[in-house]
C-alpha positions as CSV (number, residue, x, y, z in Angstrom):
1,M,25.3,-13.8,-0.6
2,L,25.6,-10.6,1.4
3,E,29.2,-9.9,0.6
4,H,28.2,-9.6,-2.8
5,F,24.9,-7.8,-2.5
6,Q,24.7,-4.1,-2.4
7,W,22.1,-3.8,0.3
8,L,23.2,-0.5,1.6
9,P,22.4,1.5,-1.4
10,F,19.3,-0.7,-1.7
11,L,18.1,0.4,1.8
12,A,18.6,3.9,1.1
13,A,16.8,3.8,-2.0
14,I,13.8,1.9,-0.5
15,T,13.8,4.1,2.7
16,I,13.1,7.5,0.7
17,L,10.5,5.6,-1.5
18,T,8.6,4.1,1.4
19,M,8.5,7.4,3.0
20,S,7.1,9.0,-0.1
21,P,3.5,9.9,0.4
22,G,1.2,7.6,-1.5
23,V,-1.8,5.1,-2.1
24,D,-0.2,3.1,0.9
25,T,0.2,6.0,3.3
26,I,-3.6,7.5,2.8
27,I,-5.0,3.9,3.2
28,V,-3.1,3.3,6.5
29,M,-3.9,6.8,8.0
30,R,-7.3,6.6,7.0
31,N,-8.0,3.2,8.6
32,A,-6.0,4.2,11.6
33,A,-8.1,7.0,11.9
34,S,-11.4,5.1,11.7
35,G,-10.6,2.4,14.1
36,G,-7.3,3.0,15.8
37,W,-3.7,2.1,15.3
38,R,-4.5,-1.6,15.3
39,L,-6.6,-1.3,11.8
40,G,-3.6,0.9,10.7
41,F,-1.2,-1.7,11.3
42,L,-3.1,-4.5,10.0
43,T,-3.5,-2.5,6.8
44,S,0.0,-2.0,6.6
45,L,0.6,-5.8,7.1
46,G,-1.5,-6.3,4.2
47,I,0.2,-3.7,2.1
48,C,3.6,-5.3,2.8
49,M,2.6,-8.8,2.3
50,G,1.8,-8.0,-1.2
51,L,5.6,-7.0,-1.4
52,F,6.4,-10.8,-1.4
53,A,4.2,-11.5,-4.5
54,H,5.7,-8.6,-6.5
55,A,9.2,-9.9,-6.0
56,T,8.2,-13.3,-6.7
57,V,6.3,-12.7,-9.8
58,S,9.4,-10.3,-10.7
59,A,12.1,-13.0,-10.0
60,L,10.1,-15.7,-12.0
61,G,9.9,-13.6,-15.0
62,L,6.0,-13.5,-14.9
63,S,6.2,-9.6,-14.9
64,V,8.0,-9.8,-18.7
65,I,4.8,-11.7,-19.9
66,L,2.5,-9.4,-18.2
67,L,4.3,-6.2,-19.4
68,G,4.7,-7.8,-22.9
69,S,1.1,-8.3,-23.6
70,A,-0.9,-4.9,-23.6
71,G,-4.4,-7.1,-23.0
72,L,-3.2,-8.5,-19.8
73,F,-1.6,-5.5,-18.4
74,T,-4.7,-3.1,-19.4
75,A,-7.0,-5.6,-17.7
76,F,-4.8,-6.0,-14.5
77,K,-4.6,-2.1,-14.6
78,L,-8.0,-1.3,-14.8
79,V,-9.0,-3.7,-11.8
80,G,-6.6,-2.0,-9.5
81,A,-7.9,1.3,-10.7
82,A,-11.3,0.4,-10.1
83,Y,-10.4,-0.7,-6.6
84,L,-8.7,2.2,-5.7
85,M,-11.8,4.5,-6.7
86,Y,-14.2,2.2,-4.8
87,L,-12.2,2.9,-1.7
88,G,-12.2,6.6,-2.6
89,V,-16.0,6.5,-3.4
90,Q,-16.5,4.8,0.1
91,A,-14.4,7.2,2.0
92,I,-16.3,10.3,0.2
93,R,-19.7,8.6,1.5
94,S,-18.3,8.7,4.8
95,A,-17.5,12.4,4.6
96,L,-21.3,12.9,3.8
97,K,-21.9,11.7,7.5
98,P,-21.9,14.3,9.9
99,V,-20.3,12.2,12.8
100,G,-16.6,12.3,14.0
101,M,-14.4,9.2,13.6
102,T,-14.5,6.7,16.6
103,F,-11.9,4.7,18.1
104,K,-13.1,1.4,19.0
105,D,-11.8,-1.9,19.7
106,V,-11.3,-4.0,16.7
107,S,-13.6,-6.5,17.5
108,S,-16.2,-4.1,18.0
109,T,-15.7,-1.8,14.9
110,K,-18.8,-2.4,12.7
111,T,-17.6,-0.2,9.7
112,L,-14.2,-1.8,9.4
113,T,-13.0,-5.3,10.5
114,A,-9.4,-6.4,11.3
115,W,-9.8,-8.7,8.2
116,G,-11.4,-5.8,6.4
117,S,-8.3,-3.8,7.0
118,F,-5.7,-6.4,5.8
119,R,-7.7,-7.1,2.9
120,Q,-7.8,-3.3,1.8
121,G,-4.2,-3.2,2.3
122,L,-3.2,-6.3,0.5
123,L,-5.5,-5.7,-2.7
124,S,-4.7,-2.2,-2.9
125,N,-0.9,-3.5,-3.2
126,V,-1.3,-6.6,-5.3
127,L,-4.1,-5.2,-7.9
128,N,-1.6,-2.4,-8.6
129,P,0.7,-2.9,-11.7
130,K,3.1,-0.4,-10.8
131,P,4.9,-2.2,-8.0
132,I,5.8,-5.0,-10.5
133,I,7.3,-2.4,-12.9
134,F,9.1,-0.8,-10.0
135,Y,10.6,-4.5,-9.0
136,M,11.1,-5.6,-12.4
137,A,13.1,-2.2,-13.1
138,F,14.5,-1.7,-9.6
139,L,15.8,-5.4,-8.3
140,P,17.8,-6.4,-10.8
141,Q,20.4,-3.6,-10.3
142,F,21.2,-5.4,-6.7
143,I,20.9,-8.9,-7.8
144,D,24.2,-11.1,-8.0
145,P,23.8,-13.4,-11.2
146,S,25.7,-16.0,-9.3
147,H,22.9,-16.7,-6.9
148,S,19.2,-17.5,-7.2
149,A,17.7,-14.3,-8.4
150,L,14.2,-15.6,-6.2
151,V,15.9,-15.7,-2.8
152,Q,17.8,-12.5,-3.3
153,S,14.3,-10.9,-4.5
154,L,12.4,-12.4,-1.5
155,F,15.5,-11.0,0.8
156,M,15.1,-7.6,-0.4
157,A,11.3,-7.8,-0.3
158,S,11.7,-8.6,3.2
159,L,14.0,-5.6,3.9
160,H,11.3,-3.6,2.3
161,F,8.6,-5.3,4.4
162,I,10.6,-4.1,7.6
163,I,10.8,-0.7,6.8
164,A,7.6,-0.2,5.3
165,M,5.9,-1.9,8.3
166,V,8.1,0.3,10.7
167,W,7.2,3.7,8.8
168,Q,3.5,3.0,8.3
169,T,3.0,1.7,12.2
170,F,4.6,5.0,13.2
171,L,2.2,6.6,10.8
172,A,-0.7,4.8,12.3
173,L,0.4,5.5,15.9
174,M,0.9,9.3,15.3
175,V,-2.9,9.1,13.6
176,H,-4.2,7.2,16.6
177,K,-2.5,10.1,19.2
178,A,-4.7,12.7,17.5
179,R,-7.9,10.8,18.1
180,V,-9.6,13.5,20.2
181,W,-8.9,16.2,17.4
182,L,-10.0,13.7,14.5
183,A,-13.2,12.6,16.4
184,R,-14.4,16.5,15.6
185,P,-17.2,15.8,12.8
186,K,-15.8,18.5,10.8
187,V,-12.3,17.1,10.7
188,A,-13.3,13.7,9.8
189,Q,-15.5,15.1,6.9
190,V,-12.4,17.1,5.7
191,M,-9.9,14.2,6.1
192,D,-12.5,11.7,4.7
193,S,-13.2,14.1,1.6
194,V,-9.3,14.6,1.2
195,T,-8.7,11.0,1.5
196,G,-11.6,9.9,-0.9
197,L,-10.6,12.3,-3.7
198,L,-6.9,11.4,-3.4
199,L,-7.8,7.8,-3.6
200,V,-10.2,8.3,-6.7
201,G,-7.4,10.6,-8.2
202,F,-4.9,7.8,-8.0
203,G,-7.2,5.6,-9.5
204,V,-7.5,7.4,-12.8
205,K,-4.1,8.1,-12.9
206,L,-3.3,4.5,-12.9
207,A,-6.0,4.0,-15.4
208,L,-4.7,6.5,-17.8
209,S,-1.0,5.2,-17.1
210,Q,0.8,3.7,-19.8
211,R,3.1,0.7,-19.7
């Protein structure tokens, strides 16, 4: 399969797209700021696990059904938008508290647990129909029709998984290194405010987006 698979152009394209700021970047950095790099890592793990779901759906052609039904697409889109806005509101509420971000061990973090971080990452990715559209439009350009589309799609999702995990873990570590600065109440409030407004904005944009 590899001799026919144009994986180098795919790697270049997916790396650029992965490093572009977006919802994933915001959620990983906020959770890393709230609970340390481990929670940022788990958030990234949840996000990246969602890639396999999108690759599978795209390869099996379910995305064609989803995108072909205005009702299904709208419902799925609104659920994803509502979840992003929910995360944004939570961040804004945190900004109203005059305390700095703390960096406790995962087991002792009250506001955000390990499972909660993973779940946030997974749901923010799986409930977003845009990755389905992206995979449906992007992956076929690199698939060899003489081999299994599902196997190739999962292989490409694995490459995307590795690249995204490396980049987002790096971001989580950088945020963790700045924990002393982020522990200042005013800095934390500004970061939570900006994060919240961006997430709400992404949610509104997703809700208003067309197929």
